[in-house]
N, C-alpha and C positions, 0 to 999 in steps of 0.2 A: 346599354339597355338592349334586350332581344325581344322581339315580338313572339308572343305565345299563343299560337293557334293551330288548329288541325286542318285548316283550310289549304288547298293545294297550291296557290299562287306562288311562283318561285321567283327568288331574287337572291343575289349575293349581299347586297346591303340596301337599306332604306334610309332616305333622308327627309327629315320633317321640318317645315318651317313656312314662312310666307313664300309664295312662288308666283313668278310672272313669265309668261310666254307669249308669243305672237303667232298669230296665223294669218295676218294681213297687214296692210299699212294703214295705220290710224289717221294719216293724213289724207287719204284718197278713198276711204270707204267708210261706212257707218262705225265710229270709233268702237262702240262695245262689242262689235262682231269681229274686230280685229285682233282682240287679245284676250287671254284668260287670266284672271288674278285670284288667287286662292289665299285667304287669310290664315288658313291652316291647311296646307298642301302636303302631299306626300309623293316622293319621287322614288321609284324603285328601280334599281340598276342590277343588271345580270349580264354577265359576259361582255362588259363594256358598252352595253346599249341601254336604253331606256325599256323597261319591261312593263311598268305601267305609271300613270301619273294622274293625280285627281285629288279630291278632298280627302283628308286624312281620315275622317270619319267613316267614309265609304270603303276605304281601301285596308285599313289596318286589320280588320278580321278576316281579310282574305289572303293574307301572306303567310307563306309557309313558316313553320316553327323553327326558332333559333336563328332568323334572320336578324343581324345587327340593325338596330335603329339608333340612327345618329340625329340628336335633337339640335336645331339651329335656332336658339331662342334670339329674339331681337335681331333677326337677320333675314334678308330677302335672297331667295334662290332664283336663278335666272339663267339662260343660256350663256356659255362663254361669249366673249366679244369678239367680233370679226373685224380684222383691220385690213382694208382693202388696198392699202398702199403704203409701204414703208421701206426705207433704205438700211439694211443692216451694216453696210460699211461706214454710215454715218453716225453710228452710236457714239463714237468718242469725239465728235465735233458738234453735238447738240448744244444749243445755246451760243452758237457763233454769230458774230454781227455780220452785217453786209448792207450795202446801199440798195440793193435789188437782186433779183434772181441771178442775173448773168455775172454781176460782180461777186456774189457769193459762190456761185459754181468755180469761177477762176481762182479765188483766194483761199477757200476752204475745202470745197468738195474734191476738185481734182488732186490737190496735194495730199489729202487724207486717204484717197482711194489708191494711191500708189502702194500703200502698205499691203495690199490685198494680193499682189503677185507673189507673196509669201504664204505658203499653205498654213504654216504653223500660226501665223498671226491672224489669218482668216479663222482658224478653227478656235483660237481663243476668243476672238470677237463674237463669233457665231454662238458660243456657250454662254457668253454674257448677256448677248442680245436676247437669247430665249428665255434666260432667267428673268430678265426684265419684262417680256411678254407675259410670263407666268404670274409675276408680281402684281401686274396691272390687269390681270383677268382676261388677256387675250389668249384664246386658245387656238385660232386659225388666223394666218396672216398671208397676204400677197406681198412678196419680198424681192426687191431688187438687190443683186450683188454688183460687184465691179464689173470691169471689162474682162477680169481675169477669170479663166475656167475653174480655177482653184477656189474661187469665191463661192461659186455655185455649189461645187462639191462639198465645201465645209458646211454650208447652211443645210443641205439636204442631209447630210450624214449625222448632224446634231439633232435635226428634227426627226429623223428615223429613230435614233436611239431613244428618244422621249415618246415616241408614238404619236406625234403631232400630225395634224392635217395642215399641209404648208403648200403655197404655190411659191416657186421662185425661178429665178433665170439670171444668167449672165447678161450683162449690157453688151449691146452691139453698137460700137462707135468706131468709125473709119475716118472722121474728118472733124476739123474745128474743135480739136481737143488737144491736150499735150501728146508728143510723139510717143511717149511711154505708156499712155493710156490709149492707145489706137490699135485696133486689130484691122483686119481687112475683110471686103466681102467674102472672099474665099474661106479665110481662117475662121471668121465668126461663124459662117454657115456649118463649117465642118464641126468645130467646138459645139455648136448648138445641137446639132443632130447627134452627136455623141452623147450629149447630156440627156437629150430627150429618151434616146434608146435605153439608157442606163437607169434613169431616174422616174420618168414619167409613168404614173400608174403603179409605182412600186410602193407597198405598204400604204400610206396615206398622203402621198407626195404627187404633186402635179407640176409640169413645167410651163413656165410662161415664156413665149418668145418675146425678147425684151429689147425693143429699140429705145435707147436712152431718151431722145426726142428727135424729132425730123432734122434739125439743123446739124446733129452730129452723126448723120448717116448720109453717104452718097446715094444717088439713084441706084447705083448697083446693089448696095446693101439693102435698101427699101425693097427692090425687086427680090432679093433673097429671103427676106423676112416673109414677103408675101408668099412666095413660093413654099416656104416651110409651113406656113399656115394652112395652105391647101393640102399639103402632104400629110400634115398631122393635124385634122380638123378638131380633134377633142383636146388639143393644148390650148392654153390661154395666151392672150396678146396683152401686153402691159407696156405702157408708155406714158407720157405726159402730153398734154394738149392746152394751148392757150391759156397758159398761167399768168404770164406778164406781157404787158403791152409792148416792151421792147423786144421780147421773143416773138411776139406775133408779126411785128414789123420786119424782123429778120427772116422769118419764114417766108414772108412775102417777097422779099428780095432774092432769096434762094430758090424759091419755087414760083416764079411769075405767071407761070400758066395755070396754077391751081386757083380755084375760085376762093378757097379759104384754107386755113390751116388744117382743119378737119379733111378737106378735099384731098390733101396730099396723102394721108393714110389711106382714104378710100380709094384713090387712084392705084395704090399698090396692093389691094386686097386684104387690108388690115382692119376692116370694119365687119364685125360679125358678133354673134353671141360668144360670150367668155372674152371679148375685148374689153378691157379696163384701162380708161384713160384718166390720169390724175389731174384734178383742178378744173378743166373745162369752164374757165370764168369768162373769157371774152369770145363767146359765141353769138351768133345771130340764130334767128329763128329756124332758118333753113338747116343750120348745122344741127341744131338740137332735134329737129324733125328726122334728119338723116341717122342720128344716133338711135332714136327711138325706132325707126323703121328696120334698122339692120341688127338690132338687139345688143348694140354696144353700150356700155355703161360708164357711169363717172365715179370716181373715188373722191368725194368732198373732203378737202383737207384744211379745215377752218384755221387751225393754230399755225400752220405753215403760211397760209394766205395772209393771214394778219401779221405775222412776224416779219415777213419779207415785203410786206406792203404791196401784194400782188393784186388785190382787188377782192370784191365780194360775191360769192357765188350766188346766182339768182335761182332760189328753189322754186319760186312760183313759175318763173318761165319754163323751168323744166318740167314742172307738174302739168303745165298748161298742154304739152305735146306728149305727154306720156314717157318722158325720157327717165330712165332708171338711174338711180345712184345710191351710194352708201357712205357710211363715214370712214375716214382715214386719218391717221396721226401724221403721216409723211415725216417722220423722223429721218435725218436731223434738220431739214428746214422747220418741220413741226417742232414745237417746243416741249412736248411731253409725250411719253409712252402711254398715258393714262387716257382711255376712251371716256371716262368721266368728264375730265377737262375738255376733251375734244368736242363732247356734247354741249358743254357750257360755252364754248366759243361758237359752236354752230348757231346756238340760241342767240348769241349776240349778233352774228353776221345777219340773221334773219331780222332781228329787231332794228338794225341800222337801215334796212330797206323797207321798213313798214310792213314786214311779213312775220308770220307767227309760226314758230316751231314749237309744237306742243311737247311736253316732256314725255308723253307716252310715245309720240313719233320719234323722238330723239332716241330713246332706247330701242325702238325698232331698227332705226338707221345704223345702230352699233351691233345688231344681233342679226335678225332674219333678213333684213335689207342686204347685208353683205354675203349671206348664204345664197340669196337670190341672184345678185348679179354675178356671182361665181359658178351659178349653175350647181350648187351643192345643198339646196334646201330639202333634198331627200334625205340628207346625211347629217346636216349640223345645222344650229341656229333655231330649232323649233322645241326640242324637248319632247317631241312626239313619240308614242311607241314605236320601237324599232330603230329610232334615229340613235346616232352616236352620243353617248353620255359625256359630252363636254359642257361643264356648267360651272358657275361661280357662286360664292356666297359672300353677299354684301353686308358687312356690319353696320347696323343702324345706330350703333353707340359708339362709333369709332373715335369720336371726340366729344368732350362735354358740350361743346355749341351744337354739334350735329344732334346729339341725344336730346338736347334742349329743344331745338327747332323742330325735330321729327315729332316730338310729343304734342306739339301744338297743331300739326297738320290735320286738316279736315277731309282730305280725299287722296287717293292714290296718286292723282296728277301732281298734286301739291307736294307729296313726299318724294316723288320722282325729281321734281324740280330742285327741291332742298338737296338731294343727294348729288345731283350733277353740278350744283353750285358749291357746295360745302364739303362733300366728302373728300378726304384725303386719299393719297395713294393706298395706304394701309387700310383702308376701308374693305378692300378686297381682302376678306378674312381667309378664304380657301379658293383654289383653283383646281378642278378636277378634269383630267383628260381620260376619255374612255373609262369614267368611274373611278379613276385612281387618282389620289391626292397628290398633286405636283407642287402645290404651295398649301401649307396649313399653319393656322395660329401664327401668322406673320413670320414664319421661319423661312429659311432657305429653300429652294427647290429642292424637291425629294426625288427628282428623276434620276436615274441611273444610265 
């Protein structure tokens, strides 16, 4: 269907349906002012960006003649999901068992990551991994590679070919890991600098200086990471922090002069804006205050934390000091690529602690919150005029049960809770990147 009007508003395509987008955090400000919900909304796309967004009744007559109008009946339009922490080399070991984090790393992660010394294997997994992101409505992710430079090259090249906005980096590890997965402080810095110079800021790509976690880097390598963070202040810093009590105790043995696990990173200059640390479960108030003060953020990974028995992330304690966080799947410790399932597990983590994660806030944590902690809210996560047109279409009738339950909902909040509890993976009907359909009608990736 095409819009027929003589008005001048230009667009290459228009999408009509229910529409939800956020401008703030529904958990820390007046909820109605933090989001916009339109029962009949119109999203106009031009040149890969949002040209206009608002009530369909107000915008329809202002669109240039001949613009295709795509109707999304029984669907919800919203910004693409943003996964703030995920391991692409762990794609093929998802759903592997383990007694706890350190056992799981030894018996599953490290053996699997050996494959990524082979550039061909890395490319094949990178393509499948990005297909899975598209199937699950994730349009931006912060991704760890393996220790191999080839792993970072593969994921960057695959993301560039699809036009994705993606943050990635090769892991730095020079101790406490298998010899064939170990770099050195000198080699790790050389490779990282070369990758930054080649990929950072190219197309929609960004580099993350990636210390796997403090126990697998020597003092020399941590110093090297801090030096690169100073030399490239607009890069990201990506690592793990206080995920497991055994890990925390190990850090205390390795760094006896540090006040805490977080203090290790701060000592080496690795706390600042665009520094994202996964998990952050076993922190004290001082740690959380330091993260808030320095602008560092947390990637909250509930499916992983529950699957590996690592502990429960304390949302209320973070909110109390203004510490920023967003949702992450943490595949393959995490048990699903789905941000909908991740929201559901986050809800349960809060419930187990007598806290409340509202459905509106859960969807915020999967969209705008991710853009904010990554410093990219001017480009993604909002569907604001001028922002990049990364968005998804959620099918409200994906299963008979979902359709039946949605029909009984009395509010948007109830509908969102039902979606994050009952919606299957294929509820993501369409995934659009820069306005282009990358997944449509439950079909394969359309990227080239």
